[in-house]
N, C-alpha and C positions, 0 to 999 in steps of 0.2 A: 450525348449531344455530338453531332458531326462537327468536323473542323470548320466547314463552311458556316455552320450556324453559330459556332463560337465566335468566329471572326466577324460575322454580321452583328452579333450582340455587342461585342467590344466596340465596334465602329459606332453603333447606335449610342453608346455611352460617351465615347470620346468626342464625337463630333460636336455635340452641344457645348461641352466644356471648352473645346478649342475655339469655338465660335465666340462664346461670351467672354472668355478670359484672355484670348490672344488676338483673334482676327478683328472682331468688332472694335475693341479699344484702339488698335493700330490704324484703323481707317480714319480716326479723328473727325468723325461726323458731328454735325450739330444735331440738336434734339429731333428736328423734323425728319432729316435724312436717316437718322439712327432708328427712328420708329418704323419708317418704311422699309429699311434694310432688314431690321430684325423680323418684321412680319413676313418679308419675302423669304428669309432663311427658314422660318418656322413652317411656312407653306410648302417649300421645297422638300424639307426634311420629312414632313408628314406624307407627302405624295410619294417620295422615294421609298419610304418604309411602310407604306400602306397603313397609315394611321387611321384610327376609328374613333374620332371625338364624339360622334353621335350628338351633335348640337341640338337636334330637335326632340330630345328626350323629354317627355312630360314629367317624369319623375325628377329629371335633372332640374327643370324649372321649379318644381315644387320644393325639393330639398334645398336648392340654391337660394330661393327667396326666403325660406325659413332661416337658413344659416346667416344670410345677409341681414335679416331683421334683427338677429341677436347681436351682430356686430354694430349695427346702427344704434341699437339701444345702449350698448356699451359706450359708444362715443357720446351719446346724449347724456348719459349719467356722468361721464367725465366732465362734460361742459357745465353741468348743473352744480357740481361740487367745487367750491372755490380752490382748495389745494390742488385737486386734479386739474382744474381748468388752468391754473397758473403753470403747472408742469407741462401741459399740452401746449400752452401758448409759447413756451420757451423753445419748442422744437423748430428748427430751421426749415424754411421752405425747400422743397425738393425739386421744384421746377423753375429755377431762376431765369432760364432763357426765354420762357414763354409765360403767358398769363395763366392764372389758376384755372380759368374756364377752359382754355385750350389743353392744359395739362390733364385735367380731369375728364374732359369730353373726348379727347383724341389719343393722347400719348399713353395714358394708363390703360384704357380699354384695348388699344391696338398694339402699341409697342411692348406693353408688359403682359396684360392678361391674355389676350388672344395668342400672342407668341409663346408665352411660357406654358399655358394650358394645352395648346396644340402639340408642342414638343413633348411635354412630360405626361400629363394625364391622357392626352389624346393619342400619343404614339409610343413613348418609351414605356409607360406603365404596362400596357397590354403586352408589349414585346417581352419585358422582363418577367411578367407573370407566367407567360408560356414557357420561358426558358428555365426559370428557377422556382416556380410556384408562387402563390399569392403573397405569403408572408415575406419570404426572402426578396422577391421582386419588389415589394413595396418599400422595404428598407433600402435596397440598392437605388431605386428611383428617387426616394426622398434624399438620400445622401448626395446623389448627382445634382439634384435640384439645389441643395445647399451649396455645393461647390460651384455651381453656375454663377453664384452671386459674389465670388471673390473679387473680380475686377470692379463691379459696381460698388462694392463696399469700399474699396480703396479710393475710387473716384470721389465718393461722397465723404471720405474721411471718417468712416465708421470702423469699429473694431471688426476685423475679419473673422476671428474665431466666434465672436458673439453673433455676427451675421450668419455665418454658416450654421451655427446651432439653431438659431431662430428660424431660418428658412428651411432647414431639414425638418424641424418639428412641423412647420407649416406644410411641407410636402407630404408628411405622414397624414395630416388632417385632410388635405386636398385629395390624396390618394384614397383615403377611406370613403370620402364623399363620392368619388368616382365609382368605387365598388358598390356602394349602396344605391346609387342612382342609375348606374349603367352608362355613364358618359362623362364628358368633360364640362357639361353645362353647369352643374351644381358647384364644382370647385371654382369654375370661372366666375360665377356670381359672388361667391364668398370672397375670392381673391379681389374682385373689383370693389366690393364693399370695404375691405380692409385697406386697400391702397388709396381709393378715392377718399375715404374717411380720413386717412392719415394726411392727405393733402389739404383737405378743407378744414378739419377740426382745429389745427393751430391758428389759422386765420380767424375763425369764429371765436376761438378762445381769446385772442388778443383784442378783437372787437368788443367782446362782452366785458373784458376787464377794463377797457377804456371807458365803456358806457357806465360801469359801476363807479369808477373814480369820479366821473363828471357829476354824479348825483350828490 
């Protein structure tokens, strides 16, 4: 690998980490400006590094909808079982600055899913695959995806090691879906199902628990 290619690969890994963990937190933006700014960074990053998200992949839609339906079924089962429902209902809301509708309809799809899938599955994954091979590239990209979440975990008061571990595992799953479907659409749909369900399920759980108590 040439020196120029090595430098380009290192920059491709470092830039998202610096953005998510240093630059974006220091801007001190509200949720709406943060969503717009994050999406702008992702778009610029993909354009600069010639990302290939392949959003219009038919296989991406098919695999993504299948994966999302599995997640939706899991949330449904959790809401149906009283112990699991109470556990889900105890989870704090993640979008306190805006309504749940705005959080799920705007900020999760654009600020999180579009931005992260374009940066990672649409741009960094293919680049690392070319540089290191599919297996090593997948591990490096997933680890970078995990480290991307350090500042968000701190801001939310979550365990940083646990967040890194969980999101690295998620990155491996999303990366596998990208390889299987040929684009970022499938992991984006799965990502959307996980995050949107995580925002809606606690509210539904609390509503259901309240309804059962009134009977």
